[in-house]
C-alpha positions as protocol buffer text, in pm:
chain_id: "A"
residue {
  index: 1
  type: UNK
  ca { x: 866 y: -3508 z: 1677 }
}
residue {
  index: 2
  type: UNK
  ca { x: 479 y: -3587 z: 1698 }
}
residue {
  index: 3
  type: UNK
  ca { x: 450 y: -3357 z: 1981 }
}
residue {
  index: 4
  type: UNK
  ca { x: 596 y: -3088 z: 1749 }
}
residue {
  index: 5
  type: UNK
  ca { x: 401 y: -3184 z: 1442 }
}
residue {
  index: 6
  type: UNK
  ca { x: 84 y: -3157 z: 1733 }
}
residue {
  index: 7
  type: UNK
  ca { x: 157 y: -2806 z: 1827 }
}
residue {
  index: 8
  type: UNK
  ca { x: 188 y: -2649 z: 1520 }
}
residue {
  index: 9
  type: UNK
  ca { x: 41 y: -2851 z: 1257 }
}
residue {
  index: 10
  type: UNK
  ca { x: -285 y: -3012 z: 1424 }
}
residue {
  index: 11
  type: UNK
  ca { x: -493 y: -3037 z: 1126 }
}
residue {
  index: 12
  type: UNK
  ca { x: -815 y: -3050 z: 1259 }
}
residue {
  index: 13
  type: UNK
  ca { x: -784 y: -2745 z: 1475 }
}
residue {
  index: 14
  type: UNK
  ca { x: -623 y: -2517 z: 1207 }
}
residue {
  index: 15
  type: UNK
  ca { x: -997 y: -2656 z: 964 }
}
residue {
  index: 16
  type: UNK
  ca { x: -1201 y: -2531 z: 1284 }
}
residue {
  index: 17
  type: UNK
  ca { x: -1044 y: -2168 z: 1344 }
}
residue {
  index: 18
  type: UNK
  ca { x: -1056 y: -2080 z: 888 }
}
residue {
  index: 19
  type: UNK
  ca { x: -1387 y: -1997 z: 912 }
}
residue {
  index: 20
  type: UNK
  ca { x: -1311 y: -1760 z: 1116 }
}
residue {
  index: 21
  type: UNK
  ca { x: -1024 y: -1659 z: 964 }
}
residue {
  index: 22
  type: UNK
  ca { x: -1154 y: -1611 z: 635 }
}
residue {
  index: 23
  type: UNK
  ca { x: -1498 y: -1462 z: 729 }
}
residue {
  index: 24
  type: UNK
  ca { x: -1394 y: -1250 z: 1052 }
}
residue {
  index: 25
  type: UNK
  ca { x: -1001 y: -1204 z: 1032 }
}
residue {
  index: 26
  type: UNK
  ca { x: -936 y: -1185 z: 635 }
}
residue {
  index: 27
  type: UNK
  ca { x: -1199 y: -874 z: 578 }
}
residue {
  index: 28
  type: UNK
  ca { x: -1102 y: -704 z: 917 }
}
residue {
  index: 29
  type: UNK
  ca { x: -699 y: -697 z: 782 }
}
residue {
  index: 30
  type: UNK
  ca { x: -777 y: -607 z: 437 }
}
residue {
  index: 31
  type: UNK
  ca { x: -1078 y: -369 z: 573 }
}
residue {
  index: 32
  type: UNK
  ca { x: -746 y: -229 z: 786 }
}
residue {
  index: 33
  type: UNK
  ca { x: -481 y: -271 z: 574 }
}
residue {
  index: 34
  type: UNK
  ca { x: -726 y: -55 z: 246 }
}
residue {
  index: 35
  type: UNK
  ca { x: -844 y: 214 z: 467 }
}
residue {
  index: 36
  type: UNK
  ca { x: -487 y: 304 z: 632 }
}
residue {
  index: 37
  type: UNK
  ca { x: -348 y: 297 z: 278 }
}
residue {
  index: 38
  type: UNK
  ca { x: -625 y: 560 z: 188 }
}
residue {
  index: 39
  type: UNK
  ca { x: -510 y: 759 z: 430 }
}
residue {
  index: 40
  type: UNK
  ca { x: -160 y: 731 z: 394 }
}
residue {
  index: 41
  type: UNK
  ca { x: -187 y: 796 z: 5 }
}
residue {
  index: 42
  type: UNK
  ca { x: -345 y: 1129 z: 108 }
}
residue {
  index: 43
  type: UNK
  ca { x: -115 y: 1250 z: 354 }
}
residue {
  index: 44
  type: UNK
  ca { x: 167 y: 1111 z: 161 }
}
residue {
  index: 45
  type: UNK
  ca { x: 128 y: 1339 z: -106 }
}
residue {
  index: 46
  type: UNK
  ca { x: 99 y: 1613 z: 84 }
}
residue {
  index: 47
  type: UNK
  ca { x: 405 y: 1557 z: 308 }
}
residue {
  index: 48
  type: UNK
  ca { x: 566 y: 1498 z: -27 }
}
residue {
  index: 49
  type: UNK
  ca { x: 452 y: 1815 z: -198 }
}
residue {
  index: 50
  type: UNK
  ca { x: 535 y: 2032 z: 112 }
}
residue {
  index: 51
  type: UNK
  ca { x: 892 y: 1826 z: 132 }
}
residue {
  index: 52
  type: UNK
  ca { x: 972 y: 1942 z: -244 }
}
residue {
  index: 53
  type: UNK
  ca { x: 818 y: 2319 z: -133 }
}
residue {
  index: 54
  type: UNK
  ca { x: 1039 y: 2596 z: -217 }
}
residue {
  index: 55
  type: UNK
  ca { x: 883 y: 2736 z: 82 }
}
residue {
  index: 56
  type: UNK
  ca { x: 1070 y: 2689 z: 461 }
}
residue {
  index: 57
  type: UNK
  ca { x: 743 y: 2692 z: 662 }
}
residue {
  index: 58
  type: UNK
  ca { x: 597 y: 2403 z: 449 }
}
residue {
  index: 59
  type: UNK
  ca { x: 930 y: 2147 z: 434 }
}
residue {
  index: 60
  type: UNK
  ca { x: 1032 y: 2189 z: 784 }
}
residue {
  index: 61
  type: UNK
  ca { x: 676 y: 2065 z: 933 }
}
residue {
  index: 62
  type: UNK
  ca { x: 686 y: 1793 z: 671 }
}
residue {
  index: 63
  type: UNK
  ca { x: 1049 y: 1690 z: 733 }
}
residue {
  index: 64
  type: UNK
  ca { x: 940 y: 1670 z: 1125 }
}
residue {
  index: 65
  type: UNK
  ca { x: 631 y: 1457 z: 1113 }
}
residue {
  index: 66
  type: UNK
  ca { x: 814 y: 1177 z: 876 }
}
residue {
  index: 67
  type: UNK
  ca { x: 1131 y: 1227 z: 1099 }
}
residue {
  index: 68
  type: UNK
  ca { x: 872 y: 1144 z: 1435 }
}
residue {
  index: 69
  type: UNK
  ca { x: 666 y: 872 z: 1217 }
}
residue {
  index: 70
  type: UNK
  ca { x: 922 y: 673 z: 1037 }
}
residue {
  index: 71
  type: UNK
  ca { x: 1123 y: 700 z: 1398 }
}
residue {
  index: 72
  type: UNK
  ca { x: 895 y: 575 z: 1618 }
}
residue {
  index: 73
  type: UNK
  ca { x: 779 y: 242 z: 1708 }
}
residue {
  index: 74
  type: UNK
  ca { x: 486 y: 158 z: 1489 }
}
residue {
  index: 75
  type: UNK
  ca { x: 324 y: -40 z: 1802 }
}
residue {
  index: 76
  type: UNK
  ca { x: 411 y: 280 z: 2013 }
}
residue {
  index: 77
  type: UNK
  ca { x: 244 y: 513 z: 1753 }
}
residue {
  index: 78
  type: UNK
  ca { x: -45 y: 311 z: 1757 }
}
residue {
  index: 79
  type: UNK
  ca { x: -74 y: 281 z: 2126 }
}
residue {
  index: 80
  type: UNK
  ca { x: -61 y: 613 z: 2179 }
}
residue {
  index: 81
  type: UNK
  ca { x: -288 y: 745 z: 1935 }
}
residue {
  index: 82
  type: UNK
  ca { x: -587 y: 473 z: 1974 }
}
residue {
  index: 83
  type: UNK
  ca { x: -560 y: 445 z: 2391 }
}
residue {
  index: 84
  type: UNK
  ca { x: -434 y: 830 z: 2474 }
}
residue {
  index: 85
  type: UNK
  ca { x: -655 y: 1004 z: 2194 }
}
residue {
  index: 86
  type: UNK
  ca { x: -964 y: 861 z: 2415 }
}
residue {
  index: 87
  type: UNK
  ca { x: -752 y: 879 z: 2793 }
}
residue {
  index: 88
  type: UNK
  ca { x: -723 y: 1310 z: 2659 }
}
residue {
  index: 89
  type: UNK
  ca { x: -1092 y: 1331 z: 2586 }
}
residue {
  index: 90
  type: UNK
  ca { x: -1073 y: 1362 z: 2275 }
}
residue {
  index: 91
  type: UNK
  ca { x: -1362 y: 1123 z: 2098 }
}
residue {
  index: 92
  type: UNK
  ca { x: -1412 y: 1156 z: 1727 }
}
residue {
  index: 93
  type: UNK
  ca { x: -1506 y: 846 z: 1676 }
}
residue {
  index: 94
  type: UNK
  ca { x: -1685 y: 790 z: 2046 }
}
residue {
  index: 95
  type: UNK
  ca { x: -1540 y: 409 z: 2171 }
}
residue {
  index: 96
  type: UNK
  ca { x: -1522 y: 251 z: 1894 }
}
residue {
  index: 97
  type: UNK
  ca { x: -1169 y: 137 z: 1836 }
}
residue {
  index: 98
  type: UNK
  ca { x: -1181 y: -9 z: 1501 }
}
residue {
  index: 99
  type: UNK
  ca { x: -1131 y: 410 z: 1340 }
}
residue {
  index: 100
  type: UNK
  ca { x: -864 y: 470 z: 1570 }
}
residue {
  index: 101
  type: UNK
  ca { x: -679 y: 225 z: 1457 }
}
residue {
  index: 102
  type: UNK
  ca { x: -682 y: 258 z: 1081 }
}
residue {
  index: 103
  type: UNK
  ca { x: -580 y: 596 z: 1154 }
}
residue {
  index: 104
  type: UNK
  ca { x: -299 y: 547 z: 1354 }
}
residue {
  index: 105
  type: UNK
  ca { x: -233 y: 299 z: 1151 }
}
residue {
  index: 106
  type: UNK
  ca { x: -292 y: 559 z: 809 }
}
residue {
  index: 107
  type: UNK
  ca { x: -79 y: 788 z: 964 }
}
residue {
  index: 108
  type: UNK
  ca { x: 251 y: 606 z: 984 }
}
residue {
  index: 109
  type: UNK
  ca { x: 232 y: 447 z: 696 }
}
residue {
  index: 110
  type: UNK
  ca { x: 176 y: 831 z: 516 }
}
residue {
  index: 111
  type: UNK
  ca { x: 498 y: 928 z: 631 }
}
residue {
  index: 112
  type: UNK
  ca { x: 648 y: 651 z: 464 }
}
residue {
  index: 113
  type: UNK
  ca { x: 434 y: 723 z: 132 }
}
residue {
  index: 114
  type: UNK
  ca { x: 580 y: 1088 z: 146 }
}
residue {
  index: 115
  type: UNK
  ca { x: 885 y: 972 z: 64 }
}
residue {
  index: 116
  type: UNK
  ca { x: 886 y: 696 z: -166 }
}
residue {
  index: 117
  type: UNK
  ca { x: 623 y: 1014 z: -406 }
}
residue {
  index: 118
  type: UNK
  ca { x: 942 y: 1229 z: -291 }
}
residue {
  index: 119
  type: UNK
  ca { x: 1169 y: 1001 z: -435 }
}
residue {
  index: 120
  type: UNK
  ca { x: 930 y: 934 z: -763 }
}
residue {
  index: 121
  type: UNK
  ca { x: 863 y: 1282 z: -868 }
}
residue {
  index: 122
  type: UNK
  ca { x: 1267 y: 1411 z: -754 }
}
residue {
  index: 123
  type: UNK
  ca { x: 1334 y: 1138 z: -1037 }
}
residue {
  index: 124
  type: UNK
  ca { x: 1140 y: 1274 z: -1353 }
}
residue {
  index: 125
  type: UNK
  ca { x: 1387 y: 1523 z: -1534 }
}
residue {
  index: 126
  type: UNK
  ca { x: 1363 y: 1848 z: -1452 }
}
residue {
  index: 127
  type: UNK
  ca { x: 1332 y: 1901 z: -1800 }
}
residue {
  index: 128
  type: UNK
  ca { x: 961 y: 1805 z: -1819 }
}
residue {
  index: 129
  type: UNK
  ca { x: 838 y: 2088 z: -1528 }
}
residue {
  index: 130
  type: UNK
  ca { x: 1051 y: 2340 z: -1752 }
}
residue {
  index: 131
  type: UNK
  ca { x: 846 y: 2276 z: -2049 }
}
residue {
  index: 132
  type: UNK
  ca { x: 539 y: 2306 z: -1886 }
}
residue {
  index: 133
  type: UNK
  ca { x: 622 y: 2632 z: -1736 }
}
residue {
  index: 134
  type: UNK
  ca { x: 742 y: 2736 z: -2098 }
}
residue {
  index: 135
  type: UNK
  ca { x: 409 y: 2656 z: -2201 }
}
residue {
  index: 136
  type: UNK
  ca { x: 232 y: 2893 z: -1967 }
}
residue {
  index: 137
  type: UNK
  ca { x: 132 y: 2648 z: -1712 }
}
residue {
  index: 138
  type: UNK
  ca { x: 127 y: 2772 z: -1335 }
}
residue {
  index: 139
  type: UNK
  ca { x: 395 y: 2574 z: -1114 }
}
residue {
  index: 140
  type: UNK
  ca { x: 72 y: 2410 z: -889 }
}
residue {
  index: 141
  type: UNK
  ca { x: -85 y: 2317 z: -1249 }
}
residue {
  index: 142
  type: UNK
  ca { x: 250 y: 2154 z: -1408 }
}
residue {
  index: 143
  type: UNK
  ca { x: 334 y: 1957 z: -1084 }
}
residue {
  index: 144
  type: UNK
  ca { x: -38 y: 1806 z: -1099 }
}
residue {
  index: 145
  type: UNK
  ca { x: -42 y: 1741 z: -1460 }
}
residue {
  index: 146
  type: UNK
  ca { x: 315 y: 1686 z: -1586 }
}
residue {
  index: 147
  type: UNK
  ca { x: 519 y: 1571 z: -1288 }
}
residue {
  index: 148
  type: UNK
  ca { x: 351 y: 1368 z: -1044 }
}
residue {
  index: 149
  type: UNK
  ca { x: 156 y: 1167 z: -1281 }
}
residue {
  index: 150
  type: UNK
  ca { x: 527 y: 1036 z: -1446 }
}
residue {
  index: 151
  type: UNK
  ca { x: 654 y: 1023 z: -1029 }
}
residue {
  index: 152
  type: UNK
  ca { x: 340 y: 833 z: -903 }
}
residue {
  index: 153
  type: UNK
  ca { x: 434 y: 601 z: -1243 }
}
residue {
  index: 154
  type: UNK
  ca { x: 841 y: 570 z: -1090 }
}
residue {
  index: 155
  type: UNK
  ca { x: 678 y: 455 z: -777 }
}
residue {
  index: 156
  type: UNK
  ca { x: 432 y: 191 z: -822 }
}
residue {
  index: 157
  type: UNK
  ca { x: 642 y: -112 z: -739 }
}
residue {
  index: 158
  type: UNK
  ca { x: 740 y: 34 z: -410 }
}
residue {
  index: 159
  type: UNK
  ca { x: 346 y: 158 z: -325 }
}
residue {
  index: 160
  type: UNK
  ca { x: 270 y: -171 z: -356 }
}
residue {
  index: 161
  type: UNK
  ca { x: 562 y: -303 z: -160 }
}
residue {
  index: 162
  type: UNK
  ca { x: 445 y: -48 z: 146 }
}
residue {
  index: 163
  type: UNK
  ca { x: 79 y: -208 z: 108 }
}
residue {
  index: 164
  type: UNK
  ca { x: 226 y: -554 z: 177 }
}
residue {
  index: 165
  type: UNK
  ca { x: 369 y: -384 z: 510 }
}
residue {
  index: 166
  type: UNK
  ca { x: 78 y: -202 z: 619 }
}
residue {
  index: 167
  type: UNK
  ca { x: -129 y: -550 z: 614 }
}
residue {
  index: 168
  type: UNK
  ca { x: 145 y: -713 z: 823 }
}
residue {
  index: 169
  type: UNK
  ca { x: 148 y: -406 z: 1028 }
}
residue {
  index: 170
  type: UNK
  ca { x: -205 y: -490 z: 1067 }
}
residue {
  index: 171
  type: UNK
  ca { x: -180 y: -684 z: 1340 }
}
residue {
  index: 172
  type: UNK
  ca { x: -58 y: -446 z: 1617 }
}
residue {
  index: 173
  type: UNK
  ca { x: -389 y: -286 z: 1657 }
}
residue {
  index: 174
  type: UNK
  ca { x: -528 y: -572 z: 1853 }
}
residue {
  index: 175
  type: UNK
  ca { x: -364 y: -354 z: 2152 }
}
residue {
  index: 176
  type: UNK
  ca { x: -600 y: -171 z: 2091 }
}
residue {
  index: 177
  type: UNK
  ca { x: -838 y: -405 z: 2190 }
}
residue {
  index: 178
  type: UNK
  ca { x: -1156 y: -474 z: 1954 }
}
residue {
  index: 179
  type: UNK
  ca { x: -1457 y: -630 z: 1972 }
}
residue {
  index: 180
  type: UNK
  ca { x: -1511 y: -1017 z: 1820 }
}
residue {
  index: 181
  type: UNK
  ca { x: -1634 y: -892 z: 1518 }
}
residue {
  index: 182
  type: UNK
  ca { x: -1350 y: -660 z: 1451 }
}
residue {
  index: 183
  type: UNK
  ca { x: -1050 y: -881 z: 1531 }
}
residue {
  index: 184
  type: UNK
  ca { x: -829 y: -927 z: 1277 }
}
residue {
  index: 185
  type: UNK
  ca { x: -652 y: -1266 z: 1175 }
}
residue {
  index: 186
  type: UNK
  ca { x: -354 y: -1224 z: 1412 }
}
residue {
  index: 187
  type: UNK
  ca { x: -613 y: -1140 z: 1694 }
}
residue {
  index: 188
  type: UNK
  ca { x: -830 y: -1480 z: 1558 }
}
residue {
  index: 189
  type: UNK
  ca { x: -525 y: -1718 z: 1588 }
}
residue {
  index: 190
  type: UNK
  ca { x: -391 y: -1558 z: 1932 }
}
residue {
  index: 191
  type: UNK
  ca { x: -704 y: -1646 z: 2109 }
}
residue {
  index: 192
  type: UNK
  ca { x: -780 y: -1971 z: 2017 }
}
residue {
  index: 193
  type: UNK
  ca { x: -399 y: -2041 z: 2095 }
}
residue {
  index: 194
  type: UNK
  ca { x: -445 y: -1920 z: 2452 }
}
residue {
  index: 195
  type: UNK
  ca { x: -741 y: -2137 z: 2500 }
}
residue {
  index: 196
  type: UNK
  ca { x: -576 y: -2422 z: 2323 }
}
residue {
  index: 197
  type: UNK
  ca { x: -283 y: -2376 z: 2426 }
}
residue {
  index: 198
  type: UNK
  ca { x: -208 y: -2480 z: 2065 }
}
residue {
  index: 199
  type: UNK
  ca { x: 15 y: -2300 z: 1736 }
}
residue {
  index: 200
  type: UNK
  ca { x: -184 y: -2456 z: 1550 }
}
residue {
  index: 201
  type: UNK
  ca { x: -408 y: -2165 z: 1511 }
}
residue {
  index: 202
  type: UNK
  ca { x: -118 y: -1922 z: 1464 }
}
residue {
  index: 203
  type: UNK
  ca { x: -14 y: -2152 z: 1241 }
}
residue {
  index: 204
  type: UNK
  ca { x: -333 y: -2107 z: 1030 }
}
residue {
  index: 205
  type: UNK
  ca { x: -340 y: -1711 z: 1060 }
}
residue {
  index: 206
  type: UNK
  ca { x: 29 y: -1699 z: 895 }
}
residue {
  index: 207
  type: UNK
  ca { x: -95 y: -1909 z: 588 }
}
residue {
  index: 208
  type: UNK
  ca { x: -355 y: -1638 z: 554 }
}
residue {
  index: 209
  type: UNK
  ca { x: -149 y: -1368 z: 578 }
}
residue {
  index: 210
  type: UNK
  ca { x: 80 y: -1576 z: 262 }
}
residue {
  index: 211
  type: UNK
  ca { x: -195 y: -1625 z: 58 }
}
residue {
  index: 212
  type: UNK
  ca { x: -267 y: -1200 z: 86 }
}
residue {
  index: 213
  type: UNK
  ca { x: 142 y: -1114 z: 71 }
}
residue {
  index: 214
  type: UNK
  ca { x: 253 y: -1384 z: -166 }
}
residue {
  index: 215
  type: UNK
  ca { x: 72 y: -1247 z: -449 }
}
residue {
  index: 216
  type: UNK
  ca { x: 123 y: -890 z: -408 }
}
residue {
  index: 217
  type: UNK
  ca { x: 545 y: -970 z: -373 }
}
residue {
  index: 218
  type: UNK
  ca { x: 527 y: -1118 z: -721 }
}
residue {
  index: 219
  type: UNK
  ca { x: 275 y: -838 z: -857 }
}
residue {
  index: 220
  type: UNK
  ca { x: 553 y: -603 z: -735 }
}
residue {
  index: 221
  type: UNK
  ca { x: 772 y: -807 z: -935 }
}
residue {
  index: 222
  type: UNK
  ca { x: 585 y: -761 z: -1246 }
}
residue {
  index: 223
  type: UNK
  ca { x: 543 y: -389 z: -1207 }
}
residue {
  index: 224
  type: UNK
  ca { x: 904 y: -384 z: -1161 }
}
residue {
  index: 225
  type: UNK
  ca { x: 1057 y: -551 z: -1462 }
}
residue {
  index: 226
  type: UNK
  ca { x: 713 y: -360 z: -1695 }
}
residue {
  index: 227
  type: UNK
  ca { x: 862 y: -42 z: -1584 }
}
residue {
  index: 228
  type: UNK
  ca { x: 1163 y: -123 z: -1649 }
}
residue {
  index: 229
  type: UNK
  ca { x: 1132 y: -325 z: -1983 }
}
residue {
  index: 230
  type: UNK
  ca { x: 845 y: -164 z: -2112 }
}
residue {
  index: 231
  type: UNK
  ca { x: 610 y: -365 z: -2365 }
}
residue {
  index: 232
  type: UNK
  ca { x: 716 y: -637 z: -2550 }
}
residue {
  index: 233
  type: UNK
  ca { x: 724 y: -490 z: -2902 }
}
residue {
  index: 234
  type: UNK
  ca { x: 604 y: -628 z: -3212 }
}
residue {
  index: 235
  type: UNK
  ca { x: 792 y: -740 z: -3519 }
}
residue {
  index: 236
  type: UNK
  ca { x: 809 y: -528 z: -3767 }
}
residue {
  index: 237
  type: UNK
  ca { x: 724 y: -602 z: -4128 }
}
residue {
  index: 238
  type: UNK
  ca { x: 960 y: -813 z: -4297 }
}
residue {
  index: 239
  type: UNK
  ca { x: 1001 y: -697 z: -4687 }
}
residue {
  index: 240
  type: UNK
  ca { x: 799 y: -862 z: -4950 }
}
residue {
  index: 241
  type: UNK
  ca { x: 554 y: -907 z: -4674 }
}
residue {
  index: 242
  type: UNK
  ca { x: 170 y: -793 z: -4803 }
}
residue {
  index: 243
  type: UNK
  ca { x: -23 y: -547 z: -4607 }
}
residue {
  index: 244
  type: UNK
  ca { x: -210 y: -670 z: -4318 }
}
residue {
  index: 245
  type: UNK
  ca { x: -600 y: -769 z: -4347 }
}
residue {
  index: 246
  type: UNK
  ca { x: -676 y: -395 z: -4169 }
}
residue {
  index: 247
  type: UNK
  ca { x: -421 y: -208 z: -4440 }
}
residue {
  index: 248
  type: UNK
  ca { x: -625 y: 87 z: -4602 }
}
residue {
  index: 249
  type: UNK
  ca { x: -550 y: 159 z: -4932 }
}
residue {
  index: 250
  type: UNK
  ca { x: -343 y: 476 z: -5004 }
}
residue {
  index: 251
  type: UNK
  ca { x: -453 y: 775 z: -5229 }
}
residue {
  index: 252
  type: UNK
  ca { x: -252 y: 633 z: -5565 }
}
residue {
  index: 253
  type: UNK
  ca { x: -370 y: 291 z: -5521 }
}
residue {
  index: 254
  type: UNK
  ca { x: -771 y: 446 z: -5476 }
}
residue {
  index: 255
  type: UNK
  ca { x: -682 y: 635 z: -5756 }
}
residue {
  index: 256
  type: UNK
  ca { x: -517 y: 387 z: -5987 }
}
residue {
  index: 257
  type: UNK
  ca { x: -829 y: 156 z: -5915 }
}
């Protein structure tokens, strides 16, 4: 039992690695996840609208993209894009692997977000689009101002849940070989574990992931409840209650006064 505690819960080793986890790992993990989610939102919305288009030449490429990026393992996609593009002579970011990791993770995230957006838009009542069109709005304007905002509101919990998944998936970009100052939580914990032969640093990294994901999970549940139940209704005034302090007099009251 003592050996298990020493291997996984060495307090002194965990305390020594926490500063790097917070100062370097946490910042890079949130940067990777935030950048990938931003790319995923743009790509996902474009794919969702293309998948819902009446034009076949828009629907099919969107469907193929989603099927490929959702069907491949994320670690394979990250490696193919992050290592394959430089090997093929494509260097949009030079020799820095960091942006390659963000883009690769963002393209994968976009394939999942597109399905989230598509389901949210399809959940909007068809009458909303028909009413907007009846008022003279062009199709794209009606989608942008009427349908899409309602669809996004429907899927806010799912989008937050996807962001949680992207945070955890960011641990896979260590394959691209980041510089020391670019390491995320998992990589920092793994480096210390390999150097010391002790797993406590990885447990510390896991605790940092929990610090991020657990509050976000509760936020998802809160958003879900608010969207299902709406805002709590204020109590209706009872008979015999006088006007509130902010009540304005009616015209009859002003005249009689």
